[in-house]
C-alpha angles and dihedrals in degrees: 000000000000113000117212100200134025118199111195144145118271091289107146092187093055093047094046093049091049091052090051093052100034105036096189099043119128115224118212122182122212115263090208089058090046092053093042092052090050091050092051091050092044089053090049100043111026113001097139095044091052098042094044100043119058093198092058088043089058091048090051092051090050089057092047089054095052092108089070097044123095102269089226088070101042098090091045092050092045091051091048091052090048092050091052090050090050092050094048096040096242090166098167093047089050086059088053090049090052089053090050092047095051094042108037104021099043112013096047127043107246092224089064096061102025116093099181096124098030120035098164102112113013098166139043091225093126091057093041089051092049091048090054090049090053093049089055090053092061125053087195135019106287128227117253092256092050090049092051091048094052093042090054090048090049091049089051093050092048092050092050091048090050093050091049091050095050091046094054 
């Protein structure tokens, strides 16, 4: 089995390991986790500034929508926003921008979190949902053999449900 795409949280170790094993895999990070991370940092670094100033709020929303912007323009837009913040002395939001710069412009490859050219699956909700379903199957962490047994059983049930749906 050679997967084509890996949807995951912003887990660099997972994406790096996947690239080492599957050389041609496409990594896509979850937009929900991207936006959640930005919200947490906004609340930590500049909550009052963003909530009490509509201009800064719009700049923040622009940053949160970068996954849908042509990646060729992201650095230019980021720099424009930074200049505006420097002119108007939005110091706390400048701290947020520094976090964004270090984290999303340099630590993570933009192509992994940008969906401009491919907006099919922007979150990893399906895998998160299945993970929660599996957690409910076990009251404690299963052994490897128990896990394999249950996964095979789930696969069989899914296949039978699929066949039933296409036949009716």
